[in-house]
MDTraj code that builds the backbone (N, CA, C; nanometers):
import mdtraj as md
import numpy as np

residues = "MET LEU ALA HIS PRO ILE ALA TYR ILE PHE ASP ASN LEU ARG THR HIS ALA ARG GLU ARG GLY LYS SER PHE GLN LEU THR ILE GLU GLU PHE THR ALA PHE CYS ALA VAL THR HIS TYR HIS GLU LEU LYS GLY GLN ASP PRO THR ALA LEU THR ILE ASP ARG ILE ARG PRO GLU GLN GLY TYR ARG LYS GLY ASN PHE LYS ALA ALA GLY TRP ARG LYS TRP VAL VAL GLY TYR PHE HIS GLY ASP LYS THR ARG LYS SER LEU ASN GLN LYS ALA GLU ARG SER ASP THR LYS".split()
xyz = np.array([
    [0.0636, -0.1230, -0.0038],
    [-0.0140, 0.0061, 0.0007],
    [0.0988, 0.1310, 0.0137],
    [0.0627, 0.2107, -0.0642],
    [0.1106, 0.3443, -0.0786],
    [0.0974, 0.4131, 0.0480],
    [0.2168, 0.4813, 0.0969],
    [0.2531, 0.5948, 0.1988],
    [0.1183, 0.7081, 0.1593],
    [0.1125, 0.7547, 0.0810],
    [0.0237, 0.8613, 0.0419],
    [-0.0741, 0.8867, -0.0468],
    [-0.1521, 0.7705, -0.0731],
    [-0.2203, 0.7362, -0.1601],
    [-0.3173, 0.8704, -0.2052],
    [-0.3266, 0.9877, -0.1642],
    [-0.3807, 1.0742, -0.2257],
    [-0.2801, 1.1489, -0.2814],
    [-0.1428, 1.2080, -0.2343],
    [-0.0775, 1.2608, -0.3059],
    [-0.0067, 1.1570, -0.4317],
    [-0.0212, 1.0915, -0.4424],
    [-0.0103, 0.9661, -0.5620],
    [-0.0957, 1.0288, -0.6391],
    [-0.2063, 0.9635, -0.6307],
    [-0.3169, 0.9905, -0.7157],
    [-0.3468, 1.1689, -0.7448],
    [-0.3489, 1.2330, -0.6948],
    [-0.3224, 1.4021, -0.7451],
    [-0.1997, 1.4024, -0.8369],
    [-0.1020, 1.3560, -0.8424],
    [0.0530, 1.3970, -0.9514],
    [-0.0202, 1.3351, -1.0581],
    [-0.0976, 1.2125, -1.0507],
    [-0.1330, 1.1195, -1.1675],
    [-0.2256, 1.1798, -1.2228],
    [-0.3286, 1.2961, -1.1510],
    [-0.4065, 1.4021, -1.1833],
    [-0.3356, 1.4690, -1.2893],
    [-0.2937, 1.5474, -1.2055],
    [-0.2057, 1.6765, -1.2554],
    [-0.1038, 1.6097, -1.3721],
    [-0.0411, 1.5515, -1.3821],
    [0.0490, 1.4600, -1.4969],
    [-0.0299, 1.4663, -1.6103],
    [-0.1481, 1.3617, -1.6338],
    [-0.2768, 1.3871, -1.7139],
    [-0.3188, 1.5075, -1.7282],
    [-0.3493, 1.5334, -1.6590],
    [-0.4089, 1.7096, -1.7191],
    [-0.2965, 1.8137, -1.8343],
    [-0.2065, 1.7864, -1.7727],
    [-0.0812, 1.8484, -1.8558],
    [-0.0414, 1.7919, -1.9910],
    [-0.0439, 1.6549, -1.9851],
    [0.0039, 1.5489, -2.0951],
    [-0.1388, 1.5969, -2.2194],
    [-0.2725, 1.6512, -2.1104],
    [-0.3744, 1.6673, -2.2159],
    [-0.4215, 1.8024, -2.2655],
    [-0.3237, 1.9097, -2.2103],
    [-0.3101, 2.1130, -2.2250],
    [-0.3948, 2.1255, -2.1583],
    [-0.4443, 2.0638, -2.0308],
    [-0.5529, 2.1179, -1.9833],
    [-0.5028, 2.2135, -1.8377],
    [-0.5412, 2.3216, -1.8229],
    [-0.5536, 2.4036, -1.6918],
    [-0.5252, 2.3274, -1.5713],
    [-0.4233, 2.3003, -1.4880],
    [-0.4509, 2.2592, -1.3303],
    [-0.3803, 2.3437, -1.2599],
    [-0.5068, 2.4074, -1.1787],
    [-0.4439, 2.4830, -1.0446],
    [-0.5156, 2.4368, -0.9544],
    [-0.5448, 2.3089, -0.9136],
    [-0.5601, 2.2410, -0.7707],
    [-0.4200, 2.2903, -0.7148],
    [-0.4344, 2.2694, -0.5701],
    [-0.3156, 2.2551, -0.4623],
    [-0.3367, 2.1143, -0.4130],
    [-0.2455, 2.0280, -0.3395],
    [-0.2920, 1.9219, -0.2878],
    [-0.3723, 1.9270, -0.1511],
    [-0.4207, 2.0428, -0.0976],
    [-0.4653, 2.0777, 0.0199],
    [-0.6376, 2.0675, -0.0209],
    [-0.6322, 2.1164, -0.1564],
    [-0.8003, 2.1231, -0.2145],
    [-0.8516, 1.9848, -0.2351],
    [-0.7679, 1.9137, -0.2853],
    [-0.7609, 1.8155, -0.3477],
    [-0.7703, 1.6837, -0.1998],
    [-0.7053, 1.6962, -0.1161],
    [-0.7391, 1.5819, -0.0169],
    [-0.8382, 1.6775, 0.0216],
    [-0.8776, 1.8014, 0.0563],
    [-1.0501, 1.8180, 0.0969],
    [-1.1779, 1.7033, 0.0161],
    [-1.1371, 1.7355, -0.0902],
    [-1.2259, 1.6586, -0.2038],
    [-1.2184, 1.5141, -0.1500],
    [-1.1156, 1.4341, -0.1651],
    [-1.1031, 1.2937, -0.1310],
    [-1.1744, 1.2775, 0.0231],
    [-1.1788, 1.4160, 0.1197],
    [-1.2135, 1.3218, 0.2486],
    [-1.3851, 1.3089, 0.2510],
    [-1.4521, 1.4156, 0.1407],
    [-1.6051, 1.4431, 0.1243],
    [-1.6188, 1.3295, 0.0503],
    [-1.5857, 1.3249, -0.0428],
    [-1.6112, 1.2064, -0.1664],
    [-1.5634, 1.0526, -0.1265],
    [-1.4499, 1.0654, -0.0640],
    [-1.3623, 0.9381, -0.0386],
    [-1.3113, 0.8981, -0.2199],
    [-1.2914, 0.9645, -0.2867],
    [-1.2365, 0.9367, -0.4379],
    [-1.1055, 0.8557, -0.4306],
    [-1.0438, 0.8950, -0.3499],
    [-0.9369, 0.7947, -0.3578],
    [-0.9849, 0.6644, -0.2825],
    [-1.0649, 0.6007, -0.2686],
    [-1.0973, 0.5034, -0.2264],
    [-1.2038, 0.4209, -0.3225],
    [-1.2680, 0.4862, -0.3989],
    [-1.3476, 0.4309, -0.5072],
    [-1.3419, 0.4468, -0.6391],
    [-1.1997, 0.5347, -0.6648],
    [-1.1749, 0.5813, -0.7904],
    [-1.1338, 0.4300, -0.9053],
    [-1.1801, 0.4481, -1.0337],
    [-1.1480, 0.2734, -1.0963],
    [-1.2456, 0.3396, -1.2118],
    [-1.2256, 0.2266, -1.2483],
    [-1.2886, 0.1810, -1.4503],
    [-1.3680, 0.0906, -1.4468],
    [-1.4638, 0.0778, -1.3463],
    [-1.5821, -0.0460, -1.3342],
    [-1.7339, 0.0701, -1.3144],
    [-1.8360, 0.0224, -1.3900],
    [-1.9417, 0.0860, -1.3594],
    [-1.9809, 0.1476, -1.2171],
    [-1.9366, 0.0953, -1.0919],
    [-1.9536, 0.2040, -0.9799],
    [-1.8913, 0.2584, -0.9408],
    [-1.7567, 0.2399, -1.0306],
    [-1.6057, 0.3406, -0.9998],
    [-1.6670, 0.5287, -0.9591],
    [-1.5531, 0.5720, -0.9440],
    [-1.5970, 0.7324, -0.9097],
    [-1.4692, 0.7531, -1.0357],
    [-1.5078, 0.8874, -1.1031],
    [-1.4099, 0.9495, -1.1530],
    [-1.4076, 1.0977, -1.1531],
    [-1.3207, 1.1746, -1.1841],
    [-1.3723, 1.3475, -1.1651],
    [-1.3912, 1.3939, -1.3033],
    [-1.4849, 1.4647, -1.2995],
    [-1.5660, 1.5611, -1.3825],
    [-1.5457, 1.6989, -1.3580],
    [-1.4915, 1.7197, -1.4925],
    [-1.4378, 1.8921, -1.5090],
    [-1.6387, 1.9426, -1.5534],
    [-1.6673, 2.0827, -1.4764],
    [-1.7921, 2.1233, -1.4847],
    [-1.7749, 2.1950, -1.5732],
    [-1.6759, 2.2693, -1.5897],
    [-1.6854, 2.3786, -1.7138],
    [-1.5517, 2.3226, -1.7934],
    [-1.5364, 2.2087, -1.8731],
    [-1.4284, 2.1872, -1.9109],
    [-1.3195, 2.2668, -1.9653],
    [-1.3531, 2.3782, -2.0866],
    [-1.2467, 2.4903, -2.0727],
    [-1.2363, 2.5518, -1.9558],
    [-1.2471, 2.5024, -1.7972],
    [-1.2023, 2.5949, -1.7491],
    [-1.0229, 2.5082, -1.6666],
    [-1.0548, 2.4126, -1.6864],
    [-0.9701, 2.3394, -1.6707],
    [-0.9876, 2.2756, -1.5080],
    [-0.8717, 2.1694, -1.4775],
    [-0.8891, 2.1438, -1.3088],
    [-0.8786, 2.2594, -1.2164],
    [-0.9381, 2.3282, -1.1405],
    [-0.9591, 2.4599, -1.0355],
    [-1.0466, 2.4375, -0.9244],
    [-1.0631, 2.4636, -0.8414],
    [-1.1124, 2.4614, -0.7042],
    [-1.2548, 2.5187, -0.7696],
    [-1.3835, 2.4163, -0.7206],
    [-1.4961, 2.4780, -0.7624],
    [-1.5383, 2.4453, -0.9111],
    [-1.4482, 2.3503, -0.9874],
    [-1.4285, 2.3434, -1.1163],
    [-1.4656, 2.1826, -1.1216],
    [-1.4885, 2.1006, -1.0661],
    [-1.4612, 1.9923, -1.0257],
    [-1.5406, 1.8638, -0.9724],
    [-1.6231, 1.7662, -0.9777],
    [-1.7003, 1.6626, -0.8898],
    [-1.6336, 1.5551, -0.9168],
    [-1.6845, 1.4820, -0.8258],
    [-1.6563, 1.3124, -0.8366],
    [-1.8203, 1.2959, -0.9261],
    [-1.7925, 1.1802, -1.0192],
    [-1.8864, 1.1552, -1.0883],
    [-1.8811, 0.9968, -1.1181],
    [-2.0225, 0.9273, -1.1478],
    [-1.9654, 0.7872, -1.1601],
    [-1.9449, 0.7680, -1.2804],
    [-1.8372, 0.6718, -1.2939],
    [-1.7552, 0.5892, -1.4186],
    [-1.8811, 0.5750, -1.5467],
    [-1.9703, 0.5135, -1.5378],
    [-2.0473, 0.4962, -1.6128],
    [-2.1133, 0.6405, -1.6953],
    [-2.1503, 0.7372, -1.5753],
    [-2.1963, 0.8680, -1.6588],
    [-2.0851, 0.9629, -1.7079],
    [-1.9582, 0.9244, -1.6855],
    [-1.8582, 0.9576, -1.7906],
    [-1.8231, 0.9315, -1.9061],
    [-1.8351, 0.8077, -1.9209],
    [-1.8125, 0.7430, -2.0316],
    [-1.9452, 0.7338, -2.1388],
    [-2.0396, 0.7736, -2.0878],
    [-2.1417, 0.8068, -2.1530],
    [-2.1236, 0.9814, -2.2470],
    [-2.0791, 1.0134, -2.1691],
    [-2.0492, 1.1831, -2.1930],
    [-1.9464, 1.1982, -2.3056],
    [-1.8655, 1.1063, -2.2681],
    [-1.7082, 1.0830, -2.3992],
    [-1.7249, 1.0131, -2.5139],
    [-1.8172, 0.9353, -2.5445],
    [-1.8441, 0.8550, -2.6210],
    [-1.9617, 0.9460, -2.6827],
    [-2.0531, 1.0026, -2.6164],
    [-2.1713, 1.0606, -2.7144],
    [-2.1708, 1.1932, -2.7140],
    [-2.0653, 1.2612, -2.6204],
    [-2.0784, 1.4198, -2.6426],
    [-2.1314, 1.4512, -2.5270],
    [-2.1105, 1.5748, -2.5091],
    [-2.1881, 1.6815, -2.4062],
    [-2.3200, 1.6732, -2.3535],
    [-2.3582, 1.6903, -2.4964],
    [-2.5347, 1.7351, -2.4788],
    [-2.5952, 1.6053, -2.3763],
    [-2.5503, 1.4317, -2.4310],
    [-2.5584, 1.3351, -2.3445],
    [-2.5366, 1.3412, -2.2096],
    [-2.4394, 1.4060, -2.1876],
    [-2.4134, 1.4247, -2.0332],
    [-2.4529, 1.5226, -2.0084],
    [-2.5109, 1.6366, -2.0187],
    [-2.6036, 1.7319, -1.9748],
    [-2.7016, 1.6489, -1.9150],
    [-2.7670, 1.6250, -2.0198],
    [-2.9004, 1.5160, -2.0051],
    [-2.9053, 1.4568, -1.8897],
    [-2.8030, 1.3647, -1.8862],
    [-2.7884, 1.2625, -1.7564],
    [-2.7910, 1.3452, -1.5995],
    [-2.6819, 1.4557, -1.6366],
    [-2.6945, 1.5458, -1.5225],
    [-2.8259, 1.6080, -1.4955],
    [-2.9019, 1.6357, -1.5645],
    [-3.0265, 1.6918, -1.5561],
    [-3.0973, 1.6325, -1.4460],
    [-3.1169, 1.4275, -1.5071],
    [-3.1902, 1.3981, -1.5134],
    [-3.1489, 1.3009, -1.3559],
    [-3.0456, 1.3466, -1.3171],
    [-2.9690, 1.3183, -1.1945],
    [-2.9979, 1.4082, -1.0981],
    [-2.9780, 1.5100, -1.0884],
    [-3.0693, 1.6420, -1.0316],
    [-3.1974, 1.6280, -0.9817],
    [-3.2786, 1.6021, -1.1000],
    [-3.3752, 1.6287, -1.1025],
    [-3.4734, 1.4922, -1.0240],
    [-3.4146, 1.3326, -0.9659],
    [-3.4228, 1.2355, -0.9091],
    [-3.3215, 1.3184, -0.7642],
    [-3.2250, 1.3614, -0.7270],
    [-3.2282, 1.4293, -0.6358],
    [-3.2913, 1.4943, -0.5383],
    [-3.3327, 1.5394, -0.6040],
    [-3.4500, 1.6994, -0.5429],
    [-3.5407, 1.6189, -0.5038],
    [-3.5900, 1.4258, -0.5446],
    [-3.7209, 1.4123, -0.5015],
    [-3.7295, 1.3400, -0.3866],
])
top = md.Topology()
chain = top.add_chain()
for i, resn in enumerate(residues, 1):
    res = top.add_residue(resn, chain, resSeq=i)
    for name in ("N", "CA", "C"):
        top.add_atom(name, md.element.get_by_symbol(name[0]), res)
traj = md.Trajectory(xyz[None], top)
């Protein structure tokens, strides 16, 4: 087991963002707080029940207030079917959350 799994995940996220030309303005403290609330570091992965990180406004990169934990399945649908489908799924999820 890694001594600092959150720092390792943070470093990978930052590295991959830079490789893809995405802005990355998060601090390790902000990411650690995010993990404390979402348990992202324990639930990340590539199966339908896993979490991934989704940028709310993709053009603004990774910064405080512009990312959230999302179900991996929802991300895959958005990736392969475009933002319109992702927005539709997000709206459906928000409506079901308020019921």
